VEXTOR-646983 format. One record per atom (N, C-alpha, C): z, x, y. Coordinates in pm, whole numbers, plus 50000, padded with zeros to 5 digits. Atoms other than C-alpha are relative to their C-alpha. Last residue first. Layout:
BEGIN
     zz     xx     yy
      Z      X      Y
...
//
This chain:
BEGIN
     zz     xx     yy
  50014  50113  49934
  40644  20360  40821
  50009  49880  49915
  49876  50052  50065
  40742  20691  40665
  50004  49816  49987
  50011  50054  50075
  40437  20799  40710
  50068  49937  49922
  50191  50073  49960
  40434  20947  41065
  49992  49890  49874
  50077  49883  49994
  40845  21056  41012
  49836  49882  49958
  50111  50021  50050
  41097  20862  41102
  49889  50059  49983
  50169  49969  49964
  41402  20956  41269
  49928  49907  49910
  50034  49982  49854
  41788  20879  41279
  49845  49964  50016
  50043  49887  49887
  41755  20766  40902
  49973  49975  50145
  50128  49934  50027
  41940  20489  40696
  49969  50144  50176
  50070  49929  50052
  42229  20538  40508
  49859  50001  50069
  49922  49888  50138
  42519  20365  40668
  49904  50111  49986
  50090  49878  49884
  42309  20169  41007
  50086  50111  49871
  49891  49887  50029
  42343  19845  40828
  49899  50150  50041
  49866  50015  49893
  42104  19576  40951
  50076  50160  49986
  49890  50017  50052
  41807  19738  40720
  50106  50000  50135
  49970  49999  49883
  41432  19612  40870
  50143  50019  49919
  49840  50119  50025
  41212  19629  40602
  50031  50040  50094
  49870  49916  49967
  40836  19748  40709
  50109  49938  49912
  49946  49938  50070
  40502  19569  40593
  50191  50114  49950
  49964  50112  50132
  40459  19376  40805
  50097  50038  49916
  49852  50063  49990
  40419  19666  41071
  50044  49875  49954
  49909  49894  50017
  40159  19838  40894
  50156  49932  49995
  49945  50032  50111
  39938  19489  40885
  50065  50133  49950
  49959  50125  50097
  39971  19482  41227
  50038  49957  49853
  50043  50120  49983
  39898  19813  41331
  50053  49871  49939
  50102  49984  50162
  40082  20102  41409
  49945  49823  50048
  50116  49988  50019
  40192  20179  41792
  49895  50006  49925
  50125  49953  50103
  40500  20224  41698
  49927  50029  50001
  49999  49929  50031
  40684  20124  41965
  49911  50092  49935
  49993  49935  49890
  40486  19814  42095
  50079  50172  49945
  50149  49979  49982
  40463  19702  41736
  49951  50096  50148
  50058  49874  50080
  40804  19728  41638
  49844  50023  50018
  49987  49927  49943
  40859  19511  41976
  49943  50134  49916
  50067  49937  49893
  40603  19280  41857
  50071  50117  50105
  50069  49982  50056
  40807  19206  41549
  49924  50110  50116
  49908  49810  50045
  41162  19232  41699
  49806  50035  49943
  49952  49900  49927
  41054  18960  41934
  49972  50134  49967
  50163  49952  49916
  40819  18736  41669
  50057  50142  50102
  50081  49924  50027
  41181  18746  41436
  49839  50097  50048
  49945  49843  50015
  41355  18649  41694
  49926  50094  49945
  50059  49924  49855
  41154  18370  41820
  50080  50161  49960
  49910  50052  49905
  41219  18202  41437
  49924  50131  50135
  49970  49830  49929
  40895  18215  41246
  50094  49990  50091
  49937  49987  49934
  40812  17856  41070
  50088  50150  50012
  49877  49849  50045
  40558  17862  40820
  50092  49987  50163
  49963  50014  50143
  40312  17534  40775
  50118  50072  49992
  50056  49999  50125
  40262  17521  41164
  50079  49964  49919
  49984  50191  50051
  40452  17348  41504
  49880  50008  49881
  50109  49970  50129
  40611  17752  41555
  49929  49817  49966
  50092  50082  49921
  40852  17674  41851
  49894  50007  49904
  50138  49960  50022
  41172  17841  41674
  49890  49898  50075
  50055  50054  50093
  41468  17836  41843
  49868  50003  49941
  49977  50038  50199
  41651  18108  41907
  49936  49891  49939
  50023  50164  50096
  41519  18154  42293
  49994  50039  49831
  49899  50157  49961
  41651  18425  42455
  50035  49943  49924
  49832  49978  50097
  41444  18702  42208
  50131  49894  50026
  50008  50045  50119
  41115  18492  42325
  50138  50054  49969
  49944  50144  50035
  41223  18567  42670
  49968  49974  49887
  49786  50012  49963
  41284  18962  42637
  49947  49826  50017
  49919  49966  50148
  40894  18959  42423
  50176  49930  50021
  50032  50081  50075
  40739  18808  42769
  50082  49976  49801
  49909  50138  49979
  40889  19001  42958
  49970  49921  49937
  49882  49948  50045
  40727  19342  42746
  50130  49864  50069
  49976  49993  50091
  40422  19190  42805
  50097  50024  49875
  50048  50139  49994
  40393  19120  43139
  49996  49999  49829
  49899  50062  49922
  40517  19458  43237
  49990  49869  49913
  49888  49988  50075
  40278  19611  42974
  50131  49934  50034
  49996  50019  50217
  39996  19493  43124
  50103  50020  49959
  49973  50133  49998
  40133  19556  43480
  50035  49948  49899
  49844  50102  50040
  40202  19904  43349
  50009  49872  50015
  49923  49998  49906
  39846  19931  43208
  50105  50030  50078
  49900  50155  49960
  39754  19916  42858
  49985  50067  50142
  50100  50041  49883
  39475  20196  42766
  50063  49866  50070
  50060  49923  49814
  39712  20383  42657
  49925  50009  50036
  49868  50035  49889
  39885  20103  42391
  49967  50057  50122
  49972  49895  49952
  39556  20087  42229
  50091  49975  50090
  49859  49859  50073
  39599  19833  41960
  49980  50065  50075
  49844  50097  49979
  39391  19529  42229
  50087  50102  49933
  49930  49952  49895
  39131  19808  42289
  50119  49934  50020
  49861  49952  50034
  39033  19778  41918
  50090  50067  50134
  49964  50164  50046
  38719  19487  42048
  50174  50161  49906
  49972  50061  49946
  38609  19775  42277
  50090  49871  49926
  49876  49866  49929
  38524  20057  42018
  50163  49879  50128
  49867  49931  50061
  38350  19843  41832
  50119  50015  50042
  49890  50171  50001
  38153  19671  42098
  50107  50044  49916
  49912  50067  49883
  38063  20017  42188
  50036  49881  49976
  49845  49928  50000
  37998  20115  41826
  50051  49984  50063
  49878  50089  50114
  37762  19820  41838
  50091  50082  49935
  49892  50117  49947
  37613  19958  42130
  50050  49912  49928
  49918  49934  49870
  37483  20288  41964
  50071  49843  50045
  49903  49949  50107
  37327  20072  41655
  50110  50051  50131
  49903  50066  50009
  37139  19866  41900
  50156  50034  49907
  49882  50035  49886
  36987  20135  42033
  50119  49913  49981
  49922  49876  49943
  36890  20236  41711
  50097  49997  50089
  49861  49927  50103
  36780  19922  41652
  50032  50050  49962
  49945  50104  50031
  36520  19853  41946
  50154  49982  49931
  49932  49992  49895
  36383  20161  41913
  50108  49916  50027
  49875  49940  50028
  36270  20082  41569
  50109  50058  50140
  49947  50048  50107
  36109  19766  41689
  50156  50135  49975
  49853  50095  49965
  35979  19922  41960
  50063  49958  49962
  49996  50139  49940
  35781  20157  41790
  50067  49888  50050
  49933  50094  50133
  35821  20530  41798
  49937  49807  50006
  50084  49959  50153
  35573  20829  41919
  50065  49938  49972
  50147  49927  50029
  35702  20798  42286
  50062  50028  49843
  50108  50065  50108
  36001  20512  42340
  49944  50072  49946
  49951  50005  50168
  36307  20766  42396
  49886  49905  49930
  49953  50164  50002
  36104  20840  42738
  50049  49982  49828
  50101  50078  49996
  36070  21192  42772
  50118  49904  49940
  50121  50044  49857
  36289  21426  42934
  49896  49890  49998
  50092  49985  50052
  36616  21380  42748
  49819  49964  50108
  50056  49848  49954
  36924  21395  42869
  49912  50071  49965
  50096  49956  49996
  37042  21047  42931
  49908  50109  49975
  50122  49892  49972
  37409  21045  42947
  49859  49966  49958
  50130  49961  50091
  37573  20748  42886
  49963  50058  50039
  50140  49927  49943
  37909  20703  43056
  49873  50022  49944
  50084  49945  50133
  38258  20504  42950
  49853  50042  50056
  50119  50031  49988
  38505  20537  43262
  49894  50027  49851
  50114  49961  50130
  38882  20508  43174
  49808  49960  50048
  50006  50129  50081
  39116  20419  43492
  49897  50102  49910
  50113  50009  49963
  39384  20658  43600
  49940  49891  49894
  50034  50079  49989
  39748  20625  43575
  49876  49935  50033
  50163  49911  49939
  39847  20861  43299
  49963  49811  50055
  49934  49889  49897
  40237  20747  43296
  49853  50027  50061
  50003  50026  49903
  40108  20446  43118
  50051  50067  50102
  50086  49997  49905
  39968  20586  42823
  50041  49926  50137
  50089  49907  49995
  40247  20760  42667
  49879  49919  50117
  50111  49943  50083
  40494  20502  42723
  49863  50061  50055
  50174  50159  49987
  40728  20492  42979
  49914  50054  49840
  50075  50131  50074
  41092  20611  42869
  49888  49950  49980
  49964  50158  49954
  41225  20842  43148
  50002  49853  49879
  49832  50006  50011
  41194  21132  42975
  50042  49867  50045
  49988  49998  50123
  40836  21044  43006
  50124  50028  49901
  50027  50140  50051
  40810  20934  43306
  50021  50005  49854
  49943  50056  49917
  40922  21358  43442
  50040  49782  49899
  49845  49994  50094
  40705  21426  43166
  50083  50006  50078
  50018  50009  50137
  40433  21292  43372
  50088  50019  49924
  49972  50074  50017
  40565  21421  43688
  49999  49837  49857
  49881  50037  49935
  40538  21750  43678
  50073  49848  49950
  49957  49953  50082
  40190  21720  43511
  50195  49991  49974
  49993  49888  50026
  40105  21563  43800
  50038  50008  49836
  49856  49966  49998
  39989  21182  43828
  50013  50198  49975
  49978  50023  49901
  39664  21017  43922
  50146  50066  50039
  49867  50061  49999
  39503  21073  43598
  50020  50015  50144
  49940  50010  49910
  39117  20996  43570
  50147  49985  50053
  49913  50005  49979
  39027  20974  43213
  50044  50099  50168
  49890  49894  49881
  38678  21030  43158
  50073  49916  50054
  49943  50064  49933
  38530  20845  42776
  50055  50117  50125
  49906  49952  49945
  38226  20973  42697
  50111  49901  50085
  49883  50096  49943
  37922  20824  42522
  50133  50067  50012
  49884  49948  50067
  37576  21048  42430
  50173  49928  50043
  49860  49994  49875
  37275  21004  42486
  50113  49982  49919
  49963  49826  49930
  36895  21100  42349
  50033  49899  50110
  50011  50002  49832
  36797  20765  42153
  50096  50146  50018
  49870  50052  49993
  36710  20872  41735
  49976  50010  50205
  50062  50088  49937
  36377  20986  41655
  50090  49924  50104
  50059  50038  49866
  36437  21367  41709
  49952  49820  49985
  49993  50113  50062
  36813  21316  41485
  49877  49989  50111
  50121  49984  50156
  36848  21711  41512
  49928  49823  49986
  50153  49910  49890
  37014  21669  41887
  49897  50036  49882
  50030  49958  50097
  37242  21357  41827
  49833  50114  50016
  50125  50046  49954
  37450  21289  42145
  49939  50071  49811
  50051  49844  49965
  37830  21249  42003
  49801  50021  50015
  50157  49939  50061
  37924  20928  42057
  49941  50088  49992
  49935  50116  50083
  38371  20884  42163
  49828  49974  49937
  50134  49999  50059
  38316  21204  42331
  50055  49880  49897
  50007  50007  50205
  38691  21235  42495
  49848  49949  49980
  50060  50046  50048
  38716  21388  42911
  50023  49961  49821
  50033  49927  50200
  38989  21465  43047
  49895  49923  49963
  49879  49935  50044
  38996  21476  43436
  50002  50066  49855
  50030  50019  50068
  38665  21410  43724
  50139  50066  49922
  49948  50215  50048
  38568  21324  44046
  50009  50041  49848
  50074  50120  50054
  38423  21701  43997
  50016  49843  50036
  50128  50030  49935
  38617  21824  44334
  49887  49943  49926
  50018  50104  49852
  38902  21725  44184
  49912  49991  49999
  50029  50139  50005
  38814  21848  43837
  50040  49930  50094
  50170  49982  50030
  38755  22226  43998
  50016  49849  49909
  50065  49976  49877
  39067  22210  44145
  49883  49969  49976
  49936  50114  49915
  39262  22154  43842
  49926  49943  50155
  50065  50104  50121
  39052  22415  43619
  50041  49884  50115
  49899  50158  50017
  39192  22671  43893
  49942  49841  49991
  49992  50067  50104
  38933  22973  43887
  50100  49925  49932
  50094  49907  50083
  38778  23015  44200
  50024  49975  49840
  50143  50105  49953
  38972  22778  44416
  49935  50030  49852
  50198  49914  50076
  39252  23052  44309
  49923  49883  49972
  50114  50032  50093
  39564  22838  44485
  49884  50121  49979
  50151  50067  49956
  39828  23015  44634
  49936  50008  49884
  50037  50096  49943
  40124  23246  44468
  49867  49951  50053
  50008  50068  50102
  40216  23613  44474
  49938  49835  50098
  50170  50024  50013
  40146  23893  44712
  50038  49945  49871
  50049  49950  50139
  40506  24038  44647
  49838  49920  50002
  49958  49826  50071
  40644  24068  45001
  49893  50003  49834
  50022  49933  49904
  40399  23752  45130
  50061  50137  50016
  50183  49977  50008
  40417  23532  44838
  50017  50072  50083
  50000  49918  50130
  40847  23618  44800
  49816  49998  50038
  50042  49910  49948
  40826  23487  45204
  49985  50122  49855
  50064  49938  49898
  40750  23196  45176
  49983  50154  49982
  50178  49983  50067
  40881  23078  44869
  49960  50051  50071
  50006  49890  50136
  41241  23240  44944
  49830  49966  50020
  50036  49872  49934
  41170  23037  45299
  49960  50091  49926
  50151  49988  49947
  41081  22700  45141
  50030  50134  50081
  50121  49991  50083
  41369  22748  44895
  49845  49981  50045
  50022  49909  49989
  41618  22757  45211
  49906  50078  49865
  50079  49959  49906
  41504  22460  45357
  49995  50178  49961
  50182  49984  49977
  41521  22271  45077
  49960  50105  50067
  50044  49939  50105
  41891  22402  44985
  49839  50028  49984
  49969  49824  49960
  41987  22344  45350
  49930  50078  49873
  50133  49943  50035
  41874  21960  45336
  49992  50150  50023
  50082  50050  49902
  42058  21883  45155
  50054  49943  50122
  50042  50153  49961
  42283  22087  44960
  49892  49970  50118
  50091  50035  50086
  42339  22415  44786
  50048  49850  50045
  50128  50007  49958
  42439  22605  45124
  49906  49917  49848
  49999  50102  49846
  42815  22626  45114
  49862  49957  49978
  49995  50161  50026
  42767  22744  44730
  50004  49922  50110
  49860  50073  49946
  42623  23060  44800
  49967  49833  49992
  49934  50031  50045
  42353  23161  44557
  50105  50004  50038
  49983  50110  50093
  42093  23068  44756
  50103  50040  49889
  49989  50169  49957
  42209  23219  45058
  49982  49916  49908
  49867  49967  49946
  42204  23626  44915
  50068  49812  50041
  49956  49986  50141
  41827  23545  44799
  50159  49972  49998
  50086  50095  50031
  41723  23497  45139
  50076  49970  49855
  49868  50047  49981
  41938  23829  45192
  49973  49813  50000
  49860  49995  50026
  41693  23965  45006
  50107  49963  50018
  49949  50074  50063
  41428  23812  45208
  50119  49991  49895
  50021  50139  49930
  41485  23925  45491
  50025  49930  49897
  49876  50029  50053
  41481  24268  45294
  50095  49911  50102
  49983  50011  50151
  41141  24258  45177
  50157  49998  50043
  50002  50144  50067
  41046  24133  45499
  50060  50015  49914
  50086  50073  50107
  41179  24444  45611
  49943  49869  50016
  50111  49898  50026
  41425  24624  45868
  49866  49990  49963
  50022  49982  50114
  41649  24304  45965
  49921  50103  50033
  50055  49791  49954
  41874  24277  46280
  49903  49964  49780
  50067  49988  49874
  42024  23917  46364
  49874  50110  49992
  49947  49877  49944
  42059  23770  46005
  49942  50019  50147
  50146  49917  49991
  42057  23387  45926
  50072  50131  50082
  49972  49858  50108
  42376  23259  45878
  49930  50035  49968
  49817  49912  49971
  42451  23035  46235
  49985  50102  49844
  50029  49918  49876
  42041  22925  46171
  50105  50085  49991
  50109  49934  50039
  42122  22766  45832
  49981  50145  50098
  49875  49896  50096
  42474  22622  45950
  49871  50078  49952
  49973  49890  49930
  42209  22512  46245
  50102  50058  49892
  50038  49847  50121
  42012  22306  45961
  50084  50078  50155
  50035  49987  50068
  42161  21941  46065
  49945  50147  49960
  49864  50011  50057
  42225  21949  46400
  49994  50043  49846
  49913  49898  49913
  41892  22051  46501
  50092  50020  49928
  50072  49920  50117
  41775  21787  46242
  50020  50107  50066
  49879  50048  50109
  42054  21472  46441
  49883  50149  49904
  49926  49991  50002
  41865  21618  46766
  50043  50008  49894
  49926  50049  50149
  41502  21527  46692
  50134  50119  50027
  50034  50159  49976
  41361  21518  47045
  50027  49988  49906
  49910  50061  49932
  41481  21889  47072
  50018  49862  50017
  50070  50079  49925
  41294  22054  46790
  50124  49944  50077
  49952  49952  49827
  41473  22416  46740
  49904  49839  50008
  49858  49942  49948
  41516  22386  46362
  50002  50031  50133
  49860  50086  50049
  41238  22122  46273
  50158  50047  50068
  49937  50075  49902
  41010  22354  46441
  50101  49857  49987
  49950  49975  49871
  41053  22628  46208
  50007  49881  50092
  49892  49935  50043
  41057  22398  45882
  50096  50078  50114
  49894  50130  49967
  40712  22240  45973
  50221  50003  50004
  50047  49968  49834
  40550  22638  46027
  50154  49809  50043
  49887  49906  49916
  40727  22684  45629
  49997  49958  50172
  49864  50029  49986
  40596  22350  45500
  50104  50140  50067
  49961  50147  49909
  40240  22351  45646
  50185  49961  49901
  49977  49907  49846
  40202  22765  45575
  50047  49833  50037
  49875  49882  49874
  40380  22728  45209
  49966  50012  50161
  49889  50100  50019
  40112  22402  45130
  50110  50060  50041
  49956  50126  49893
  39779  22573  45329
  50164  49899  49964
  49866  50035  49990
  39829  22897  45073
  50014  49912  50145
  50049  50089  49943
  39439  22906  44924
  50213  49963  50080
  49896  50051  50025
  39346  23238  44742
  49987  49860  50128
  50022  50179  50003
  39004  23315  44770
  50127  49968  49942
  49985  50006  50145
  39149  23719  44655
  49929  49827  49988
  50065  49917  50127
  38989  23875  45006
  50004  49983  49873
  50154  49943  49997
  38978  23633  45286
  50020  50058  49913
  50077  50102  49978
  39281  23402  45181
  49878  50090  49999
  50001  50013  50083
  39533  23734  45128
  49875  49827  49975
  50079  49874  50075
  39446  23856  45424
  49955  49966  49834
  50154  49970  49898
  39502  23516  45622
  49997  50108  49881
  50124  50123  50049
  39806  23516  45404
  49911  49959  49990
  50040  50008  50156
  39941  23815  45470
  49949  49919  49960
  50094  49940  49977
  39949  23709  45858
  49956  50054  49853
  50148  50015  50010
  40132  23441  45780
  49898  50103  50035
  50013  50008  50157
  40430  23657  45632
  49840  49893  50037
  50026  49883  50050
  40391  23862  45977
  49947  49931  49841
  50189  49937  49960
  40405  23560  46202
  49965  50021  49953
  50091  50100  50055
  40670  23359  45961
  49861  50049  50096
  50065  50022  50125
  40844  23647  45972
  49945  49919  50006
  50027  49867  50025
  40852  23697  46390
  49930  49983  49833
  50121  49977  49964
  40947  23344  46402
  49905  50100  49989
  50021  50100  50082
  41274  23384  46221
  49816  50017  49994
  49985  49926  50104
  41371  23707  46403
  49926  49921  49864
  50138  49930  49968
  41291  23474  46740
  50012  50106  49860
  50189  50066  50005
  41517  23221  46573
  49862  50085  50014
  50000  50050  50119
  41832  23479  46516
  49817  49921  49997
  50043  49914  50101
  41771  23572  46850
  49988  49979  49858
  50048  49951  49959
  41845  23286  47004
  49875  50070  49961
  50054  49980  50082
  42152  23175  46881
  49848  50047  50029
  49889  49883  50053
  42359  23227  47206
  49884  50042  49843
  50021  49897  49988
  42072  23048  47351
  50076  50083  49942
  49898  49893  49957
  42116  22740  47184
  49978  50144  50044
  49928  50064  49889
  41796  22505  47224
  50130  50077  50034
  49848  50025  50066
  41629  22776  47014
  50064  49908  50097
  49892  49947  50048
  41272  22781  47097
  50121  49961  50042
  49832  50022  50043
  40952  22643  47014
  50108  50103  50036
  49947  50071  49878
  40612  22733  47100
  50124  49944  50036
  49944  49875  49879
  40539  22997  46792
  50040  49930  50156
  49836  49943  50007
  40594  22648  46586
  50013  50130  50087
  49885  50134  49919
  40293  22526  46744
  50066  50058  49942
  50016  49994  49895
  40032  22822  46650
  50105  49927  50041
  49969  49893  49918
  40109  22829  46345
  50025  50008  50098
  49820  50039  50050
  40112  22448  46235
  50009  50172  50064
  49986  49821  49995
  39752  22490  46412
  50142  49991  49981
  50099  49922  49975
  39558  22159  46261
  50007  50156  50049
  50101  49882  50135
  39836  22036  46102
  49903  50070  50040
  49933  49958  50069
  40045  21988  46437
  49938  50065  49871
  50088  49906  49995
  39729  21817  46628
  50119  50081  49929
  50123  50023  50118
  39799  21462  46632
  49978  50142  49988
  49961  50134  50088
  40002  21516  46988
  49870  49996  49876
  50126  50011  50086
  39972  21915  47089
  50035  49874  49911
  50122  50056  50022
  40184  21924  47353
  49881  50047  49910
  50101  49932  50010
  40509  22001  47230
  49867  49980  50002
  50058  50016  50054
  40801  21757  47371
  49881  50099  49986
  49864  49999  50089
  41057  21888  47601
  49911  49983  49870
  49958  49876  49976
  40902  21917  47907
  50048  50016  49848
  49881  50017  49967
  40882  21559  47977
  50026  50113  50000
  49932  50080  49805
  40520  21474  48078
  50146  50001  49927
  49944  50150  49993
  40450  21754  47812
  49997  49947  50125
  49857  49958  50039
  40286  22107  47927
  50017  49800  49969
  49923  50129  50023
  39986  22267  48002
  50153  49986  49904
  49863  50020  49918
  39959  22613  48144
  50009  49869  49975
  49969  49890  50075
  39611  22757  47922
  50169  49946  50022
  49831  49997  50068
  39509  22385  47924
  50066  50088  49978
  49895  50100  49898
  39292  22412  48300
  50110  50001  49871
  50031  50113  50107
  39113  22765  48208
  50134  49912  50001
  50081  49921  50091
  39051  22956  48458
  49941  49899  49913
  50095  50063  49937
  39254  22810  48751
  49878  49964  49941
  49975  50163  50013
  39555  22814  48533
  49875  49939  50076
  50078  50031  50142
  39505  23182  48474
  49992  49867  49995
  50150  49946  50003
  39580  23277  48861
  49903  49911  49857
  50045  50124  49871
  39923  23039  48811
  49850  50020  49997
  50026  50109  50067
  39988  23237  48506
  49906  49874  50073
  50114  50056  49983
  39924  23585  48566
  49983  49861  49983
  50029  50008  49924
  40251  23688  48506
  49927  49984  50048
  49857  50099  49949
  40333  23522  48213
  50010  50096  50095
  50007  50152  50001
  39931  23618  48111
  50118  49947  50041
  50093  50019  49891
  39974  23974  48157
  49996  49871  50016
  49909  49980  49872
  40321  24023  47965
  49876  49943  50124
  49915  50111  49937
  40148  23857  47717
  50081  50009  50099
  50080  50132  49944
  39793  24044  47699
  50152  49954  50028
  50034  49930  49903
  40061  24414  47676
  49903  49884  50052
  49925  50049  49937
  40203  24255  47345
  50006  49990  50227
  50026  50193  50015
  39868  24201  47205
  50156  49968  50098
  50067  50085  49855
  39814  24571  47347
  49986  49892  49953
  50019  49914  49881
  40092  24752  47107
  49949  49918  50176
  49915  50072  49960
  40095  24471  46830
  50037  50108  50133
  50034  50114  49926
  39724  24597  46771
  50152  49928  50089
  50112  50023  49904
  39750  25002  46712
  49921  49830  50049
  50099  49864  49874
  40046  25119  46615
  49892  49962  50073
  49880  49992  49867
  40252  24811  46479
  49959  50091  50015
  49871  50084  49961
  39958  24642  46289
  50093  50065  50128
  50156  50046  49893
  39685  24919  46185
  50107  49906  50076
  50005  49923  49867
  40035  25072  46048
  49925  49970  50043
  50167  49950  49948
  40130  24786  45813
  49951  50100  50118
  49971  49851  50013
  40563  24821  45779
  49823  50051  49963
  50103  49979  50065
  40614  24551  45985
  49973  50110  49929
  49964  50034  50047
  41004  24456  46106
  49825  50038  49902
  49874  49936  50049
  41051  24661  46365
  49936  49972  49865
  50044  49867  50014
  40649  24573  46520
  50168  50056  49923
  50142  50021  50122
  40717  24170  46435
  50017  50165  49965
  49936  50048  50139
  41087  24226  46622
  49892  49976  49874
  49893  49892  50024
  40879  24351  46960
  50045  50037  49809
  50032  49903  50042
  40664  24048  46882
  50039  50146  50020
  50015  50000  50160
  40910  23825  46918
  49946  50093  49949
  49854  49965  50109
  41044  23820  47240
  50015  50040  49856
  49974  49900  49893
  40712  23867  47467
  50120  50036  49898
  50015  49944  50092
  40602  23585  47175
  50058  50150  50089
  49924  49921  50144
  40790  23395  47350
  49984  50047  49930
  49909  49969  49881
  40637  23393  47744
  50100  50069  49830
  49961  49843  49977
  40301  23456  47526
  50123  49973  50050
  49978  49898  50083
  40387  23098  47381
  50037  50081  50039
  49859  50059  50081
  40471  22889  47704
  49996  50102  49891
  49877  49918  49905
  40136  23083  47882
  50155  49972  49971
  50006  49842  50082
  39909  22966  47555
  50114  50084  50101
  49870  49921  50007
  39986  22621  47632
  50036  50086  49938
  49942  50117  49946
  39626  22496  47516
  50161  50055  49980
  49908  49889  49920
  39395  22802  47476
  50146  49882  50042
  50034  49968  49844
  39110  22585  47464
  50107  50061  50036
  50134  49947  49947
  39073  22674  47083
  49970  49967  50132
  50088  50153  49953
  39428  22646  47009
  49859  50074  50070
  50078  50073  49814
  39488  22986  46911
  49963  49900  49966
  50065  50178  50081
  39646  23046  46510
  49978  49932  50163
  49862  50131  49945
  39893  23340  46638
  49897  49874  50012
  49848  49989  50126
  39686  23631  46433
  50094  49886  50015
  49960  50137  50079
  39352  23437  46559
  50116  50074  49924
  49992  50117  49944
  39430  23534  46917
  49977  49885  49835
  49850  50047  49922
  39510  23886  46902
  50005  49848  49925
  49882  49978  50143
  39243  23963  46661
  50096  49950  50055
  50030  50045  50079
  38993  23872  46961
  50078  49939  49904
  49953  50144  49970
  39195  24007  47182
  49936  49934  49931
  49850  49979  49977
  39129  24376  46986
  50098  49872  50081
  49922  50026  50127
  38791  24311  46927
  50109  49937  49995
  49965  50159  50021
  38770  24285  47289
  49980  49920  49880
  50063  50061  50040
  38909  24584  47337
  49910  49841  49976
  49987  50009  50131
  39131  24614  47595
  49904  49975  49954
  50090  49888  50087
  39046  24740  47953
  50046  49997  49817
  49860  49901  50031
  39349  24534  48105
  49897  50135  49877
  49854  49978  49982
  39136  24302  48323
  50124  50110  49973
  50024  49896  49810
  38800  24379  48265
  50139  50019  49995
  50077  49838  50047
  38895  24349  47826
  49966  50083  50154
  49910  49937  50035
  39141  23986  47918
  49911  50196  49998
  49900  49997  49909
  38883  23812  48087
  50066  50108  50002
  50065  49920  49878
  38614  23892  47849
  50072  50019  50082
  49939  49829  50071
  38884  23798  47554
  49866  50090  50087
  49949  50010  49988
  38880  23426  47770
  50051  50178  49939
  50019  49914  49848
  38564  23397  47840
  50152  50072  50002
  50094  49871  49973
  38512  23381  47455
  49998  50058  50171
  49987  49801  50049
  38817  23248  47378
  49872  50074  50024
  49907  49918  49967
  38755  22918  47567
  50024  50148  49987
  50114  49971  49849
  38375  22820  47428
  50169  50121  50061
  49913  49993  49876
  38593  22783  47082
  49943  50092  50098
  50076  49890  49873
  38320  22667  46800
  50086  49988  50159
  49901  49885  50010
  38564  22534  46491
  49920  50094  50111
  50023  49944  50122
  38381  22230  46372
  49983  50166  50081
  49901  50044  50067
  38585  22013  46623
  49931  50031  49878
  49820  49951  50031
  38455  22171  46939
  50077  49969  49804
  49854  50002  49887
  38093  22069  46885
  50143  50043  49964
  49941  50019  50091
  37791  22334  46789
  50140  49907  50069
  49950  50124  49963
  37589  22446  47047
  50050  49880  49908
  50101  50092  50028
  37647  22757  47035
  50003  49851  50061
  50046  50137  49988
  37876  23024  47173
  49879  49955  49953
  50108  49994  49960
  37977  23378  46972
  49969  49840  50054
  50026  50118  49942
  38284  23492  46908
  49927  49951  50066
  49991  50084  49891
  38313  23890  46860
  49951  49841  49963
//
């Protein structure tokens, strides 16, 4: 049973829920925990906003859900009293409006959902507010909403028991249901109407509905946007619900832990010396904060981006000092300074090598470099005022070889370039340059 405390409504405290649960319990003699399960099942708004309208829609949706589900507790013990609650709300809407000011709330034009800036907070509840504009296909749309309800009930169960996170499929599927019937955006309704017309009017189970979605994926008429994306959203939602798959497991997901700890890839530059009792007890690490996913990285590599260019994060050098006592303890100041200078000398040497580390250059720095190389190639004259005359084309070729091979200058100047392509190899091994 939900309790009342002094916390703010933003923290999830639902004062109107408590009053509503008690009222329904006294009016219909339905157990209080059953009433509260109903509010959780539909992801109800804390202040019961527009619950009358949603209850009216649920009068058609819940009987369909009762036929679809194979959960005996839901089918025989929960859904019948929940349907009774919806009938009671619809018949006593005016009286309940005096008890709960927002329970019959409507937007000014009565077409827009009365949940400004709250669509992402209560996605399932808002999706249940809509009715399909064309009454001919209303039953198909109600069946789709029933499938949505049961799927998200499965997600809720998996989140509670397996510590999974289904936020992404929840938002995508509920957004899709809204767009199919959002009369304020008729162009979206019209674009998705072929899918609504193709959906079944009857279904025995969620598994059967999923099999029908698979057949739609194979249909040539639906292999275009936005229908192909819409079908993909429905398929993933149903597959996760039927086969209990998908969802992020935050307890075991390494990427999620890296985001929480603000870290990504660690590379040790100078390791700590645990056996050196006289040494400074710190190590140096390079941490790369990647801002792109692996799929985006792969697409960038296929497009020809440099390896360091697709990793758009920032590298940080971190010095760890894990010693409990001061590094000066038991040593002379001169010895301490000498060892610290050796450590910092290694840092300085690493910094001097940065110009030759292409993976540390940003996309902006690389674009400046390639732009100047292009300018060299366009000008055929020699601009060198020294003793040696080197053409700009030769310089451009040298810089291009440096860039594409990632080799040092001493290695590249030893390369021989053959103008003919008769016997030249298409690829070079690492030791053949």
